[in-house]
C-alpha positions as CSV (number, residue, x, y, z in Angstrom):
1,M,89.5,97.3,146.3
2,Q,87.8,94.9,143.9
3,E,84.6,93.2,145.2
4,F,84.5,89.4,145.0
5,Q,81.8,86.8,145.5
6,K,83.7,84.1,147.2
7,D,82.8,85.0,150.8
8,F,83.1,82.7,153.9
9,A,79.8,81.0,153.1
10,W,81.3,79.9,149.8
11,L,84.5,78.9,151.5
12,R,82.6,76.7,154.0
13,Q,80.5,75.0,151.4
14,T,83.1,74.6,148.6
15,V,86.3,74.0,150.6
16,I,85.9,73.2,154.2
17,S,83.0,70.8,154.0
18,Q,84.6,69.1,151.0
19,Q,87.8,68.2,152.9
20,L,89.8,70.6,150.7
21,C,90.9,73.0,153.4
22,T,94.7,73.0,153.9
23,R,94.3,74.8,157.2
24,C,97.0,77.2,156.1
25,G,95.4,80.2,157.9
26,I,95.5,82.6,155.0
27,C,91.7,83.2,155.1
28,A,92.0,84.6,158.6
29,G,95.1,86.5,157.7
30,V,93.6,88.4,154.8
31,C,90.1,89.0,156.3
32,P,89.9,92.8,156.7
33,A,87.1,92.4,159.2
34,K,89.1,89.9,161.4
35,A,86.0,87.7,161.3
36,I,87.7,84.3,161.0
37,E,89.2,82.2,163.7
38,F,89.9,78.5,164.1
39,D,88.3,75.5,165.9
40,Q,90.3,73.0,167.9
41,Q,91.3,71.1,164.8
42,N,92.5,74.4,163.2
43,F,89.7,74.6,160.6
44,P,88.5,78.1,160.0
45,V,85.2,79.2,161.5
46,L,83.3,82.5,161.3
47,S,83.7,84.4,164.5
48,G,82.4,87.8,163.4
49,R,80.4,89.5,160.7
50,C,81.3,88.5,157.1
51,T,81.4,91.6,154.9
52,S,81.4,89.4,151.7
53,C,84.6,91.1,150.5
54,G,85.6,87.6,149.1
55,F,89.3,87.9,150.1
56,C,89.2,84.6,151.9
57,G,87.8,82.6,149.0
58,E,90.0,84.2,146.3
59,C,93.2,83.6,148.3
60,C,92.3,80.1,149.4
61,P,94.6,77.4,147.9
62,G,92.4,74.5,148.9
63,A,90.1,74.1,145.9
64,D,91.8,76.0,143.1
65,V,95.4,76.9,142.3
66,N,96.5,77.8,138.8
67,L,100.0,76.5,139.1
68,P,101.1,77.1,135.4
69,A,99.9,80.7,135.5
70,L,101.4,81.5,138.8
71,A,104.7,79.8,137.8
72,Q,104.7,81.9,134.6
73,E,104.4,85.1,136.6
74,L,107.6,84.2,138.5
75,S,109.7,83.0,135.5
76,D,109.2,82.8,131.8
77,K,111.6,79.9,131.8
78,E,109.3,77.5,133.7
79,D,110.1,73.9,132.8
80,T,106.8,72.0,133.1
81,R,108.6,68.7,132.7
82,S,110.5,69.1,136.0
83,P,108.8,67.9,139.1
84,L,110.9,70.4,141.1
85,G,109.7,73.5,139.3
86,H,111.9,76.2,137.9
87,I,115.3,76.3,139.6
88,E,118.0,78.9,138.6
89,S,120.6,77.6,141.0
90,A,120.9,75.0,143.7
91,Y,123.1,74.9,146.7
92,V,124.1,73.0,149.8
93,A,124.3,75.5,152.6
94,H,124.3,76.1,156.3
95,A,124.4,79.0,158.8
96,A,127.9,80.4,159.4
97,D,127.2,80.8,163.1
98,T,127.8,77.5,164.8
99,Q,125.1,78.0,167.5
100,T,122.5,78.9,164.8
101,R,123.5,75.9,162.8
102,R,123.2,73.4,165.6
103,A,119.9,74.9,166.8
104,G,118.3,74.2,163.4
105,T,117.0,71.0,162.0
106,S,119.4,70.8,159.0
107,G,121.9,73.6,159.1
108,G,119.9,76.5,160.5
109,L,119.8,78.2,157.1
110,I,116.4,79.8,157.3
111,T,117.0,81.1,160.8
112,A,120.4,82.6,159.6
113,L,118.8,84.3,156.6
114,L,116.0,85.8,158.6
115,L,118.4,87.1,161.2
116,F,120.6,88.6,158.5
117,L,117.7,90.2,156.7
118,L,116.4,91.7,160.0
119,S,119.8,93.0,161.1
120,A,120.4,94.5,157.6
121,G,117.1,96.3,157.7
122,Q,115.8,94.5,154.7
123,I,112.8,93.1,156.7
124,D,111.0,94.3,159.8
125,G,109.9,90.8,160.9
126,A,109.0,87.4,159.6
127,I,106.0,85.0,159.9
128,V,107.4,81.8,161.5
129,V,106.1,78.9,163.5
130,E,106.9,78.4,167.2
131,A,105.8,76.0,169.9
132,D,102.6,77.0,171.6
133,P,103.8,78.3,175.1
134,E,100.8,76.6,176.8
135,R,100.8,73.4,174.8
136,Q,104.4,72.6,173.8
137,H,103.4,69.6,171.6
138,L,101.4,72.0,169.4
139,T,102.4,75.0,167.4
140,R,101.3,78.5,166.4
141,G,102.2,81.1,163.8
142,I,103.6,84.4,164.9
143,L,105.0,87.6,163.4
144,A,108.5,87.6,164.9
145,T,110.1,91.0,165.0
146,S,113.2,90.4,167.2
147,P,116.2,88.2,166.8
148,A,115.2,86.2,169.9
149,A,111.7,85.5,168.5
150,I,113.2,84.3,165.2
151,S,115.8,82.1,166.9
152,N,113.1,80.6,169.1
153,A,111.2,79.4,166.1
154,A,114.1,77.2,164.8
155,Q,113.6,73.6,163.8
156,S,111.0,71.8,161.7
157,K,107.6,71.3,163.3
158,Y,105.3,68.7,161.8
159,C,102.0,69.9,163.0
160,V,99.1,71.5,161.1
161,T,99.5,75.3,161.8
162,P,97.4,78.0,160.3
163,S,100.4,80.3,160.5
164,M,99.3,82.6,157.6
165,A,96.7,84.1,160.1
166,A,99.7,86.2,161.2
167,L,99.2,88.2,157.9
168,R,96.6,90.2,159.9
169,D,99.6,91.6,162.0
170,I,101.4,92.6,158.8
171,R,98.3,94.4,157.6
172,I,98.4,96.9,160.5
173,R,102.1,97.4,160.4
174,K,104.4,99.5,158.3
175,G,107.5,97.8,156.8
176,R,108.5,94.7,154.8
177,F,108.3,91.2,156.0
178,A,109.5,87.7,155.2
179,V,107.3,84.6,155.3
180,A,108.4,81.0,155.9
181,A,105.7,78.8,154.4
182,L,104.7,75.3,153.3
183,P,103.8,74.7,149.6
184,C,100.0,75.2,150.1
185,Q,100.7,78.4,152.0
186,V,103.0,79.6,149.2
187,H,100.1,79.0,146.8
188,G,97.8,81.2,148.8
189,L,100.5,83.9,149.1
190,R,100.9,84.1,145.3
191,K,97.1,84.3,144.9
192,L,97.1,87.2,147.4
193,A,99.0,89.4,145.0
194,H,95.9,89.4,142.7
195,V,93.5,90.0,145.5
196,D,95.1,92.5,147.9
197,P,98.2,94.0,146.3
198,K,98.7,96.4,149.2
199,L,99.1,93.6,151.7
200,S,101.0,91.4,149.3
201,G,103.4,94.3,148.6
202,K,104.6,94.1,152.2
203,I,105.9,90.6,151.7
204,A,109.6,91.0,150.9
205,V,110.4,87.4,150.3
206,I,108.7,84.0,150.5
207,L,110.9,81.2,152.0
208,G,109.3,77.9,151.0
209,L,109.7,74.5,152.8
210,C,110.0,71.2,151.1
211,C,107.1,69.1,152.4
212,S,106.0,65.5,152.0
213,C,103.1,65.8,154.5
214,T,102.3,67.3,157.9
215,M,100.2,65.9,160.8
216,S,97.1,66.8,162.6
217,G,97.6,68.1,166.2
218,E,96.1,64.9,167.7
219,A,99.2,63.0,166.5
220,W,101.3,64.5,169.2
221,Q,98.7,64.1,172.0
222,E,98.4,60.4,171.1
223,A,102.2,60.1,170.8
224,L,102.7,61.4,174.3
225,R,100.1,59.0,175.7
226,A,101.7,56.1,173.9
227,A,105.1,57.0,175.3
228,G,103.6,57.2,178.8
229,I,104.2,60.9,179.3
230,Q,101.6,63.2,180.9
231,R,100.9,66.3,178.9
232,E,101.1,68.5,182.0
233,D,104.7,67.2,182.7
234,V,106.0,68.5,179.3
235,A,108.2,71.6,179.5
236,S,109.1,71.5,175.8
237,F,108.6,69.2,172.8
238,E,111.1,69.0,170.0
239,F,109.9,67.5,166.7
240,R,113.5,67.1,165.5
241,G,115.9,67.7,168.3
242,G,119.1,66.0,169.5
243,G,121.3,66.8,166.6
244,W,121.2,65.8,162.9
245,P,119.1,64.1,161.6
246,G,117.1,64.7,164.8
247,G,114.4,62.9,166.6
248,M,111.4,63.5,168.9
249,F,112.4,64.6,172.3
250,V,110.4,65.6,175.4
251,R,112.0,67.9,178.0
252,K,110.0,67.4,181.2
253,K,109.4,70.1,183.9
254,D,111.6,68.1,186.3
255,G,114.6,68.7,184.1
256,T,114.8,65.2,182.5
257,T,115.0,64.7,178.7
258,V,113.1,61.8,177.2
259,P,113.9,60.7,173.6
260,L,110.8,59.0,172.2
261,H,112.8,56.8,169.9
262,P,116.4,56.3,168.7
263,N,117.5,59.1,166.4
264,E,118.6,56.5,163.7
265,A,114.9,55.4,163.5
266,Y,113.5,58.9,162.9
267,G,112.6,58.3,159.3
268,T,110.7,55.1,160.0
269,V,108.8,56.7,162.9
270,V,107.9,60.0,161.2
271,N,106.8,58.2,157.9
272,A,104.5,55.9,159.9
273,M,103.0,58.9,161.7
274,F,102.5,60.8,158.4
275,R,100.4,57.8,157.2
276,L,98.5,57.7,160.5
277,F,97.9,61.4,160.9
278,G,98.4,63.0,157.6
279,P,95.4,65.3,156.7
280,E,93.2,64.4,153.8
281,R,94.2,67.6,151.9
282,C,97.9,66.9,152.2
283,R,97.4,63.7,150.3
284,L,96.0,65.7,147.3
285,C,99.0,68.0,147.1
286,V,101.3,67.8,144.0
287,D,103.9,70.4,145.2
288,G,106.6,68.9,147.4
289,T,109.2,71.6,147.0
290,S,107.4,75.0,147.3
291,A,107.9,75.6,143.6
292,L,106.4,79.1,143.7
293,A,108.6,80.4,146.5
294,D,111.6,82.7,146.0
295,L,113.8,80.2,147.8
296,S,113.0,76.6,148.7
297,F,114.6,74.7,151.5
298,G,114.9,71.0,152.3
299,D,117.0,68.4,154.1
300,F,120.3,67.5,152.5
301,W,121.1,63.8,153.1
302,A,124.9,63.6,152.9
303,F,125.0,59.8,153.2
304,D,123.3,59.5,149.8
305,Y,126.5,60.7,148.2
306,A,130.0,59.2,147.7
307,D,132.0,62.3,146.8
308,E,132.8,65.6,148.5
309,F,129.1,66.1,149.3
310,S,129.2,63.0,151.6
311,R,131.0,65.1,154.2
312,M,128.3,67.9,154.4
313,E,126.3,66.7,157.4
314,C,123.7,69.0,158.9
315,C,123.2,71.1,155.8
316,T,120.2,72.4,153.8
317,Q,119.5,71.9,150.1
318,V,118.4,75.2,148.7
319,F,116.7,75.9,145.4
320,Q,117.0,79.6,144.2
321,R,114.0,80.3,142.0
322,T,113.8,84.1,141.6
323,A,116.1,87.1,141.3
324,K,114.9,88.2,144.7
325,G,116.0,84.9,146.1
326,R,119.4,85.2,144.4
327,D,120.0,88.6,145.7
328,I,119.3,87.5,149.3
329,L,121.6,84.5,149.1
330,Q,124.4,86.5,147.7
331,S,124.2,89.4,150.1
332,A,123.9,87.0,153.1
333,E,127.0,85.1,151.9
334,Q,129.0,88.3,151.4
335,A,128.0,89.4,154.9
336,G,129.3,86.1,156.3
337,A,125.9,85.0,157.6
338,V,125.7,81.8,155.5
339,V,128.0,79.3,153.8
340,L,127.0,78.2,150.3
341,Y,128.3,75.4,148.1
342,S,127.1,75.1,144.5
343,L,125.1,72.0,143.8
344,P,125.0,71.0,140.1
345,A,121.7,70.1,138.7
346,A,122.8,66.5,138.2
347,K,123.6,66.3,141.9
348,I,120.2,67.4,143.2
349,S,119.2,64.9,145.9
350,A,117.7,61.7,144.4
351,R,115.9,61.4,147.7
352,T,114.2,64.8,147.1
353,L,113.2,63.7,143.6
354,A,111.8,60.4,145.0
355,M,109.8,62.4,147.6
356,I,108.1,64.7,145.1
357,R,107.4,61.8,142.6
358,G,106.0,59.8,145.5
359,K,103.8,62.7,146.5
360,R,102.4,63.1,143.0
361,S,101.8,59.4,142.8
362,R,99.9,59.5,146.1
363,A,97.9,62.5,144.9
364,A,96.9,60.8,141.7
365,V,95.7,57.7,143.6
366,Q,93.8,59.7,146.2
367,M,92.2,62.0,143.6
368,A,91.0,58.9,141.7
369,K,89.4,57.6,144.9
370,R,87.7,60.8,145.5
371,R,86.3,60.9,142.0
372,Q,84.8,57.5,142.5
373,R,83.2,58.7,145.7
374,G,81.8,61.8,143.9
375,L,84.0,64.2,145.8
376,P,85.7,67.2,144.2
377,N,89.5,67.5,143.9
378,P,91.8,70.6,143.8
379,D,92.0,72.2,140.4
380,Y,95.7,72.8,139.6
381,H,94.9,73.8,136.0
382,A,97.3,71.1,134.9
383,A,96.7,67.5,133.8
384,I,96.7,65.0,136.6
385,Q,97.1,61.6,135.0
386,E,95.0,58.6,136.1
387,P,97.1,56.5,138.5
388,S,99.0,53.7,136.8
389,L,99.1,50.2,138.2
390,N,102.5,51.0,139.6
391,D,101.1,54.0,141.4
392,R,98.4,51.9,143.0
393,L,100.9,49.2,144.0
394,K,103.2,51.7,145.6
395,N,100.4,53.1,147.6
396,L,99.1,49.8,149.0
397,P,100.8,50.5,152.3
398,A,98.9,53.8,152.5
399,D,95.7,51.9,151.9
400,L,96.5,49.7,154.9
401,F,97.2,52.7,157.1
402,D,93.9,54.2,156.0
403,L,92.2,51.3,157.6
404,L,94.4,51.6,160.8
405,R,94.0,55.3,161.2
406,K,90.3,55.1,161.6
407,N,90.6,53.1,164.7
408,A,91.9,54.8,167.9
409,A,92.9,51.5,169.5
410,L,94.9,50.4,166.5
411,R,96.6,53.8,166.2
412,S,97.6,53.6,169.8
413,G,99.0,50.1,169.3
414,I,101.2,51.2,166.4
415,L,102.4,54.3,168.3
416,K,103.4,52.1,171.2
417,I,105.5,50.0,168.8
418,L,107.1,53.1,167.3
419,F,108.1,54.3,170.7
420,S,109.4,51.0,172.0
421,P,112.7,49.0,171.5
422,L,110.9,47.1,168.7
423,I,111.4,50.1,166.4
424,T,115.1,49.5,166.0
425,P,114.9,46.1,164.3
426,L,111.8,47.3,162.3
427,H,113.8,50.3,161.1
428,K,116.7,48.1,160.0
429,L,114.3,45.9,158.1
430,R,112.8,48.9,156.4
431,M,116.2,50.3,155.5
432,R,117.2,46.9,154.1
433,F,114.2,46.2,152.0
434,F,112.5,49.5,151.2
435,V,115.0,52.3,151.1
436,R,117.3,52.7,148.1
437,H,120.6,54.3,148.7
438,H,121.7,56.7,145.9
439,N,125.5,56.9,145.9
440,R,127.0,59.5,143.6
């Protein structure tokens, strides 16, 4: 194996201490010496002897990701003008099995694909995220090797999770494995192919998630306190339970179920929490759709449409990017595991486009602020334009939340409003004045 210079000392100095760590977990996952663990905030720490192999630094997506070069490796048809990345085909889809579909956040498609691949012998397991058995409001990454373990990991979970640490379990096993990953984690996985081809070769497929932002773990501890729920009373916590489009639910040990807010207000609640608890590095990310994955998955919002797509509730929007992704979708459909409907390019969700454009606008503003403070930014090897006046105006609410998020008492006050009856009129006001409906 090739020797590198980017050891853990470099990682700590260049990435972690500079607030560029994505907390993806790939540094721990690729460390041959198993010398990296995580602190209570899920930042990597050295727990053993660093051998200076440099795998952690070379795979890290925090400070450097050559997006154009990695995209070119996947497809020579890369369209740098598209904020969505290269897409061969797009679909609206859902799990064929009703129970799997209902158990998921938006159609259960990833769960259905993983179950199909496992039963067909195409994979021997998958890296997924599940609720921490001892702290249900937090999450952990695991290598799931049984149908039950895969099904147990269904639903979106908005919590910083260094799930790529589970790569260490793949290293010691024979077989082929799928990985469900956020955009930053996908970046690290693509870099892995250049650093440790043997480990990378065990990854059969990368299933990428569309992602606007995630949240630090303290978000959910503070949310429980604001809702008046004792952590020791929680039997399970659902980030998006209760049916489409989902909401935050606590199932208590006494058998009662407590919704933290009305389902209809979910978007308002979660967007406010993103602003309060979104990590610094998330706000510097320019990839909202996992553009380097084999398949990318995101919510499909049927009420944004006025034609036949308006009836497709509880479905997933899927971007097929590679031949590998195409083969998996086709074989799963032929086996009756999933249901696919072709989505023309002109019909790709305007909400998704707005999300990625908003994410890039936010990144431009945040990077400009960091430059003014003399802090480094991630190098994507692509031009990041200086934020326009429009970018700065659109991000004024984020500036306000930046002030609020620094004060624990103010955060607590906002959370109490989010989880009170006041959220309903506030949500209606937001929908009326700030959300554009895209009928097609």
